[in-house]
GUSE-198159 format. One record per residue: residue number from 0; residue in one letter; x, y, z of N, C-alpha, C in turn. Coordinates in steps of 0.05 Angstrom, whole numbers. Example, Ala and Ser with C-alpha at 12.3 -4.5 7.8 and 13.67 -1.06 7.14 Angstrom:
<atoms>
     n   res     n.px     n.py     n.pz    ca.px    ca.py    ca.pz     c.px     c.py     c.pz
     0     A      264     -114      156      246      -90      156      264      -66      156
     1     S      257      -45      142      273      -21      143      258        1      157
</atoms>
This chain:
<atoms>
     n   res     n.px     n.py     n.pz    ca.px    ca.py    ca.pz     c.px     c.py     c.pz
     0     M       -3      557     -247       -6      585     -253       21      597     -259
     1     H       23      612     -281       49      624     -289       47      654     -289
     2     T       69      667     -280       71      696     -283       98      701     -296
     3     P      101      723     -311      126      728     -325      149      730     -305
     4     A      173      722     -314      197      724     -297      202      753     -291
     5     P      207      760     -266      210      788     -258      237      799     -267
     6     A      237      824     -274      261      838     -282      275      849     -257
     7     V      288      832     -243      302      840     -218      332      835     -222
     8     D      348      855     -215      377      851     -217      387      831     -196
     9     A      407      815     -203      419      797     -184      437      814     -166
    10     T      426      825     -145      440      846     -129      456      835     -106
    11     V      459      809     -104      475      797      -82      499      784      -94
    12     G      523      794      -86      548      782      -95      564      771      -72
    13     Y      587      759      -78      602      747      -57      611      767      -36
    14     D      617      792      -44      625      812      -25      604      817       -4
    15     D      579      816      -12      557      819        7      556      797       27
    16     I      562      773       18      563      749       35      586      751       55
    17     A      609      760       45      633      763       62      628      784       83
    18     R      614      806       76      608      827       96      588      816      116
    19     A      569      801      107      549      788      125      563      770      145
    20     H      583      755      135      598      737      152      612      752      175
    21     E      623      775      168      636      792      188      616      801      208
    22     R      592      809      199      571      819      216      562      797      236
    23     L      562      772      226      553      749      242      574      739      261
    24     S      599      747      257      621      737      274      617      743      303
    25     G      619      722      319      615      725      348      586      725      357
    26     V      568      723      337      539      722      344      527      695      335
    27     A      529      689      309      520      663      299      541      642      306
    28     R      532      617      308      550      595      312      563      587      286
    29     R      588      580      287      601      567      264      595      538      267
    30     T      574      529      254      563      502      258      582      481      248
    31     P      581      457      260      600      436      252      595      424      224
    32     V      616      414      213      615      399      188      620      369      195
    33     L      600      353      192      602      325      199      604      306      175
    34     C      617      284      179      619      263      158      609      237      169
    35     S      603      218      151      593      192      158      604      171      139
    36     A      619      151      150      629      130      133      607      114      120
    37     T      584      112      134      561       97      123      550      112       99
    38     V      547      138      101      537      154       79      556      153       55
    39     D      582      154       61      601      153       39      599      126       25
    40     A      595      104       40      593       78       28      567       75       11
    41     I      545       87       20      520       85        5      522      101      -21
    42     T      535      124      -20      535      142      -43      559      139      -61
    43     G      581      127      -50      606      126      -65      619      153      -68
    44     A      612      171      -50      623      198      -50      635      205      -24
    45     R      649      227      -23      659      238        3      641      261       10
    46     V      625      257       31      603      275       37      608      291       62
    47     F      602      317       60      606      336       83      580      349       89
    48     F      570      345      113      544      356      122      549      382      138
    49     K      538      404      128      539      429      143      514      430      160
    50     C      518      427      187      496      422      205      484      447      218
    51     E      467      460      203      454      484      213      432      478      233
    52     N      426      452      238      409      445      260      422      452      287
    53     F      448      457      287      462      466      311      465      496      312
    54     Q      453      511      293      454      540      294      436      551      316
    55     R      440      575      324      423      588      344      394      586      334
    56     M      375      580      351      347      575      346      342      551      328
    57     G      363      536      322      360      510      309      358      510      279
    58     A      365      532      265      364      532      236      380      555      224
    59     F      387      552      198      403      572      184      390      599      184
    60     K      364      601      189      350      626      186      361      649      204
    61     F      375      641      225      386      662      243      406      679      228
    62     R      420      667      209      441      682      194      428      706      179
    63     G      408      701      164      395      722      148      381      742      166
    64     A      367      732      187      353      750      204      371      770      218
    65     W      393      760      229      412      778      242      424      798      222
    66     N      432      788      199      444      806      179      425      828      171
    67     A      399      822      170      379      842      162      374      862      185
    68     L      369      851      209      362      868      232      386      886      240
    69     A      410      875      238      433      890      247      438      915      230
    70     Q      427      915      206      431      938      188      409      958      189
    71     L      389      954      205      367      973      208      377      999      222
    72     S      364     1021      216      371     1046      229      362     1045      259
    73     D      373     1062      275      366     1063      303      336     1068      306
    74     E      325     1086      289      296     1092      290      280     1068      283
    75     A      288     1053      263      273     1029      255      274     1008      278
    76     K      297     1005      290      300      986      313      282      995      336
    77     R      280     1021      341      263     1030      363      233     1024      358
    78     R      225     1028      333      197     1023      326      190      993      326
    79     G      209      976      317      205      947      317      202      936      290
    80     V      201      909      289      200      895      263      177      876      263
    81     I      169      868      238      148      848      235      157      829      213
    82     A      150      803      217      157      783      197      134      763      195
    83     Y      134      748      173      115      726      170      130      701      164
    84     S      121      679      176      136      654      173      120      630      184
    85     S      126      606      172      114      582      182      129      571      207
    86     G      152      583      213      166      574      237      194      583      241
    87     N      213      575      224      241      580      229      249      609      226
    88     H      238      623      205      244      651      202      231      666      226
    89     A      208      657      235      195      669      258      214      668      282
    90     Q      225      645      288      243      642      311      268      659      307
    91     A      278      659      282      303      673      277      300      703      281
    92     V      278      715      271      273      743      274      268      749      304
    93     A      253      732      317      247      736      345      273      736      362
    94     L      291      717      357      316      716      372      334      739      365
    95     A      338      745      340      355      768      332      344      794      344
    96     A      318      797      344      306      821      355      311      822      385
    97     K      308      800      399      313      799      428      342      807      434
    98     L      361      797      418      389      803      423      396      832      418
    99     L      381      844      399      386      872      392      368      891      407
   100     G      350      881      424      332      898      439      311      911      421
   101     V      302      896      401      282      907      381      255      892      386
   102     P      233      907      388      207      894      391      200      879      365
   103     A      189      855      367      183      838      344      155      828      344
   104     T      142      829      321      115      817      317      118      797      294
   105     I      107      773      298      109      752      278       82      743      270
   106     V       77      742      244       52      731      233       57      702      226
   107     M       42      684      239       46      655      236       20      641      231
   108     P       21      618      216       -4      603      212      -13      591      238
   109     A      -39      590      242      -50      579      267      -42      550      271
   110     D      -37      536      248      -30      507      250        0      502      248
   111     A       16      523      253       45      519      253       53      498      274
   112     P       75      484      270       84      464      290       85      477      318
   113     P       73      465      338       73      477      365      101      484      375
   114     V      120      467      368      148      472      378      158      499      367
   115     K      149      506      343      159      531      331      143      555      343
   116     L      117      552      347      101      573      360      112      579      388
   117     E      117      558      403      126      561      431      154      574      432
   118     A      171      566      414      198      577      414      198      607      406
   119     T      181      614      387      179      642      379      169      659      402
   120     R      148      650      416      139      664      439      160      665      461
   121     G      176      643      463      196      642      483      218      663      479
   122     Y      223      671      454      243      691      449      232      720      453
   123     G      206      721      461      195      747      468      179      761      446
   124     A      174      748      424      159      761      402      129      759      408
   125     S      114      779      397       85      778      396       77      763      371
   126     I       57      745      374       49      728      351       21      736      342
   127     V       17      740      316       -9      743      304      -14      719      286
   128     T      -35      703      292      -39      679      276      -60      685      254
   129     Y      -59      668      233      -78      671      211      -88      643      203
   130     A     -111      642      190     -123      617      182     -117      612      153
   131     K     -121      587      144     -118      580      116     -136      597       99
   132     G     -125      606       77     -140      623       59     -134      653       63
   133     E     -123      660       86     -114      687       90      -86      691       80
   134     S      -80      715       72      -53      722       62      -35      732       84
   135     R      -15      717       91        4      726      112       19      751      103
   136     E       25      753       78       39      776       68       22      801       71
   137     E       -4      799       64      -21      823       66      -25      831       95
   138     I      -28      811      113      -31      817      141       -6      832      152
   139     A       17      821      145       42      834      154       46      862      143
   140     K       39      866      117       42      892      105       22      912      118
   141     R       -2      903      124      -22      921      137      -12      929      164
   142     L       -3      910      180        6      916      207       32      934      206
   143     A       49      928      187       73      945      185       66      974      179
   144     A       46      978      162       38     1005      155       24     1019      179
   145     E        7     1003      193       -8     1015      216       10     1021      239
   146     R       30     1005      244       46     1008      268       74     1020      262
   147     G       80     1025      237      107     1036      231      129     1017      235
   148     L      124      991      229      144      970      234      160      964      208
   149     A      185      956      212      201      948      189      194      919      182
   150     L      188      914      157      181      887      148      206      871      141
   151     V      209      848      153      232      831      148      222      805      134
   152     P      224      805      107      213      782       93      230      756       97
   153     P      218      733       93      233      708      100      255      700       80
   154     F      254      711       55      275      702       37      281      722       15
   155     D      262      737        6      266      754      -18      276      782      -12
   156     H      300      783        0      312      808        8      343      804        7
   157     P      358      823       -5      387      819       -7      401      814       19
   158     H      393      826       41      406      822       66      401      794       77
   159     I      377      784       72      370      756       80      386      737       64
   160     V      387      740       38      401      722       20      431      721       27
   161     A      443      745       31      471      746       37      477      732       64
   162     G      460      736       83      465      722      109      464      692      106
   163     Q      444      682       91      442      653       87      466      642       72
   164     G      477      657       54      500      648       38      525      642       55
   165     T      526      653       79      549      648       96      552      619      104
   166     A      530      604      103      531      575      110      549      560       90
   167     A      546      566       64      563      553       44      591      563       46
   168     K      595      588       51      622      599       55      637      584       76
   169     E      625      580       99      638      565      121      642      536      113
   170     L      623      524      101      626      495       93      650      491       75
   171     I      653      508       55      676      504       37      702      511       50
   172     E      702      531       67      726      538       82      735      515      100
   173     D      716      500      112      722      479      131      727      452      117
   174     A      712      446       95      714      420       82      734      420       59
   175     G      740      444       48      756      445       24      739      446       -1
   176     P      752      446      -24      737      448      -50      717      426      -53
   177     L      694      432      -65      673      413      -69      666      412      -99
   178     D      656      388     -108      647      384     -135      617      390     -137
   179     L      603      385     -115      573      386     -115      564      397      -89
   180     L      543      414      -89      531      424      -65      501      420      -67
   181     L      488      407      -48      459      403      -47      448      420      -25
   182     V      426      435      -32      415      455      -13      384      453      -13
   183     P      372      451       11      342      452       12      332      478        0
   184     C      308      476      -11      296      500      -24      267      503      -16
   185     G      260      527       -5      232      535        0      227      559      -17
   186     G      232      583       -5      230      608      -20      255      615      -35
   187     G      277      600      -30      301      603      -46      323      620      -34
   188     G      319      631      -10      339      648        2      365      633        8
   189     L      362      610       20      386      593       27      399      584        1
   190     L      384      573      -18      395      563      -42      409      585      -58
   191     A      396      608      -60      408      630      -76      434      640      -63
   192     G      433      644      -37      457      654      -23      480      634      -24
   193     C      474      609      -19      494      588      -20      506      584      -48
   194     A      489      587      -68      498      584      -96      518      607     -103
   195     V      512      631      -94      530      654     -100      557      649      -86
   196     A      556      641      -61      581      636      -46      597      613      -58
   197     A      583      591      -63      597      567      -73      609      571     -101
   198     R      595      584     -118      605      589     -146      629      608     -145
   199     H      630      625     -126      653      643     -123      678      628     -113
   200     L      673      611      -93      696      597      -80      704      572      -97
   201     C      685      559     -110      691      536     -127      677      539     -154
   202     P      689      554     -172      676      561     -197      664      538     -213
   203     S      675      514     -211      665      491     -226      644      475     -212
   204     I      637      483     -187      618      467     -171      590      467     -184
   205     R      576      445     -181      547      444     -188      531      447     -163
   206     V      514      467     -162      496      471     -140      468      462     -148
   207     I      456      445     -131      430      434     -137      411      439     -114
   208     G      388      450     -120      368      455      -99      350      430      -97
   209     V      339      426      -73      321      403      -68      296      413      -53
   210     E      273      406      -64      248      413      -51      229      389      -50
   211     P      208      390      -34      189      367      -33      174      364      -58
   212     A      168      339      -66      154      334      -91      126      347      -92
   213     A      113      348      -69       86      360      -68       87      390      -71
   214     G      109      403      -67      112      432      -69      135      438      -88
   215     D      131      431     -114      154      432     -133      153      458     -149
   216     D      145      480     -137      143      505     -152      171      514     -162
   217     A      192      510     -146      218      518     -155      228      502     -178
   218     A      224      476     -177      233      459     -200      218      466     -225
   219     R      192      471     -223      176      479     -246      186      506     -257
   220     S      190      525     -238      200      551     -246      226      550     -260
   221     F      244      533     -250      271      531     -261      270      521     -289
   222     R      252      501     -295      250      490     -321      236      509     -341
   223     A      215      523     -331      199      540     -348      213      568     -352
   224     K      232      574     -334      246      600     -334      226      623     -330
   225     T      204      616     -316      184      636     -308      173      627     -281
   226     L      166      645     -264      156      638     -237      130      622     -239
   227     V      130      599     -225      106      582     -223       99      580     -193
   228     R       73      581     -187       63      579     -160       50      552     -155
   229     V       54      542     -131       39      518     -121       27      526      -95
   230     E        1      530      -94      -13      541      -71      -17      519      -50
   231     D      -10      525      -25      -15      507       -2       -6      478       -7
   232     P       19      474      -14       28      446      -19       26      430        7
   233     Q       16      405        4       13      388       27       38      370       30
   234     T       56      377       47       81      362       51       90      364       80
   235     I      104      344       89      114      344      116      137      364      119
   236     A      148      373       97      170      393       98      157      421      101
   237     D      149      427      125      133      452      129      149      477      123
   238     G      176      476      125      192      499      119      195      504       89
   239     A      184      486       73      186      489       43      158      491       31
   240     R      139      500       46      111      503       36      107      530       22
   241     T      127      545       18      125      571        5      113      567      -23
   242     P       93      582      -31       80      577      -57       98      583      -81
   243     S      118      600      -78      136      606     -101      162      617      -91
   244     L      182      617     -109      207      631     -103      201      661     -103
   245     G      220      676      -92      218      705      -93      229      716     -119
   246     E      225      741     -124      235      753     -149      265      753     -149
   247     L      277      762     -127      306      763     -125      318      735     -125
   248     T      307      717     -108      319      691     -106      316      676     -132
   249     F      295      679     -147      291      666     -173      313      675     -192
   250     R      318      700     -193      338      711     -211      366      699     -204
   251     L      373      698     -179      399      688     -171      401      658     -176
   252     I      379      644     -172      379      615     -177      383      609     -206
   253     L      369      624     -223      373      620     -252      402      625     -260
   254     A      415      644     -247      443      651     -254      464      632     -243
   255     H      458      619     -220      480      604     -207      474      575     -201
   256     V      450      566     -204      442      538     -196      441      520     -221
   257     A      451      496     -218      452      477     -241      426      462     -245
   258     D      411      456     -223      387      441     -226      371      442     -199
   259     I      346      436     -201      329      433     -177      314      407     -179
   260     V      316      390     -159      304      364     -159      284      362     -135
   261     T      268      341     -135      248      337     -114      251      310     -100
   262     V      240      309      -76      240      285      -60      212      281      -49
   263     A      201      257      -52      175      250      -41      175      249      -11
   264     D      153      255        2      152      255       31      160      229       43
   265     E      152      207       31      158      180       42      189      176       44
   266     A      203      183       22      232      181       23      244      201       42
   267     L      233      225       43      243      246       61      242      236       90
   268     L      220      225       97      216      215      125      236      192      130
   269     R      239      174      111      257      151      115      286      160      120
   270     W      295      179      104      323      188      106      327      208      129
   271     M      306      221      137      308      238      162      314      220      186
   272     F      299      198      188      304      180      210      331      166      208
   273     F      340      162      184      367      151      179      388      170      191
   274     L      385      196      187      404      215      198      403      215      229
   275     W      379      212      239      376      210      268      391      186      279
   276     E      386      163      266      397      138      277      427      134      272
   277     R      436      141      248      464      136      240      483      158      247
   278     M      474      183      245      492      206      250      486      219      277
   279     K      465      210      291      458      219      318      453      249      318
   280     I      440      259      297      433      287      296      403      290      292
   281     V      390      308      306      361      312      303      357      332      280
   282     V      344      324      259      339      340      235      309      341      230
   283     E      299      364      222      271      366      215      267      358      186
   284     P      242      352      177      238      343      150      250      362      129
   285     T      245      387      131      257      406      111      287      405      112
   286     G      298      402      136      327      401      139      340      377      126
   287     A      324      356      122      335      331      110      332      330       80
   288     L      320      350       67      315      349       39      339      343       22
   289     A      361      358       27      385      355       10      398      327       15
   290     A      399      319       40      410      292       46      393      270       33
   291     A      367      273       34      349      253       22      353      250       -8
   292     A      357      272      -22      362      271      -51      387      256      -57
   293     L      408      260      -40      433      246      -44      430      216      -38
   294     L      419      210      -15      417      182       -6      397      166      -22
   295     E      377      179      -33      357      165      -49      368      159      -77
   296     G      391      172      -84      402      168     -110      391      187     -131
   297     T      375      206     -123      363      225     -142      385      242     -155
   298     V      406      247     -140      429      262     -151      453      243     -149
   299     P      463      232     -171      486      215     -171      511      230     -162
   300     A      527      217     -145      550      232     -134      575      215     -132
   301     R      575      191     -143      598      173     -140      624      186     -149
   302     G      644      184     -132      670      195     -138      673      225     -133
   303     L      652      238     -123      653      267     -120      656      275      -90
   304     R      666      299      -87      665      312      -60      640      329      -59
   305     V      623      321      -39      596      332      -39      590      347      -13
   306     G      579      371      -15      570      385        8      540      383       10
   307     V      530      379       34      501      377       39      494      397       61
   308     I      476      416       56      466      434       76      443      421       91
   309     V      447      416      117      426      407      135      414      433      147
   310     S      390      441      138      382      468      143      370      473      170
   311     G      360      453      184      348      458      210      340      433      225
   312     G      335      436      251      328      413      268      304      418      286
   313     N      287      437      279      264      444      296      240      427      289
   314     V      241      402      298      220      383      292      204      378      317
   315     D      178      374      314      160      367      336      165      337      342
   316     L      177      333      365      186      305      372      163      286      376
   317     A      140      296      386      117      278      389      107      270      361
   318     W      105      289      343       97      282      315      117      262      303
   319     A      143      267      306      163      249      295      162      221      307
   320     A      156      220      333      154      193      346      131      177      334
   321     E      109      191      329       86      177      317       93      167      289
   322     R      107      184      273      114      175      246      134      152      247
   323     L      152      152      266      172      131      269      158      104      276
   324     I      139      105      294      124       81      302      109       70      278
   325     E       96       88      263       81       80      239      100       66      219
   326     A      124       78      215      143       67      196      152       39      205
   327     R      157       36      231      166       10      241      144      -11      238
   328     R      119       -3      243       97      -22      239       94      -30      210
   329     A       97      -11      192       96      -17      164      118      -36      155
   330     Q      142      -32      166      164      -51      160      158      -79      170
   331     G      146      -81      193      138     -107      204      118     -121      186
   332     R       98     -105      176       78     -117      158       91     -126      132
   333     D      110     -110      122      123     -118       97      139     -144      100
   334     R      150     -149      124      165     -174      127      147     -199      127
   335     H      122     -194      132      103     -217      133       87     -218      107
</atoms>
């Protein structure tokens, strides 16, 4: 399904990201940048992983949520906020709201990963669940109007995009100049913000977005130069099940991103466990998208200095253990 490309100005610049970084100072974690000799040997590149799985609430989403909530008026903070999310944005808004003393309501799918539902409740937010076929956006808009709540969208807002871009700013400040930056892509907030920051700090850098093959709306949109939707994509990368890019994020991606590639779930799972085993970091499937594209060879990087955004680590460990056992059994069958 195609809709015309929206006429939205690219309203997020590097100055917005720099101001967001100041706003986040002392609140968000400056997450570590890790390297792996094994990864460098596999890719023939010098690779730097920006590990947002160590961010507060376990994902980059805290950056955008705090930047957005911190700029609300006192009256808006008193009334409260509402957001819709499959998980990480939910937790991010819930935590930012708790720290700011703001009431939060989150609209979440009934089948969201239990670890994300529990964490969101744990931060004190009220949860409204919805079933497949219902529109989370319409539910959130209706409740916002009925209750006078400020709506905090998951990606298509300049304050959200600017906050997410601080991850790339920190990565380049800590790792030095990069030739290539790989970023996971769902609704495009992280990719758009990181691309703006990276292209400002390293003008010749190539920024590439990575999404699951089953939910390739961004890759299709990028090639068609018009927004394409993929409804309810079936992928283990639950943080990238967004049916389409946002109007603002699409415009920024077209302006600053070199390409968008995809990774199949099978490869994504394999390289996620590789990161667990070799780098000793817990990464969720969506968080491993960029690393998987690099390690799978989807994006050649030999001889380059490469940044990889690891976007989050909020994985259901019981689910992951089952997948790991299945993978080991399959390997055993293949040997015979």
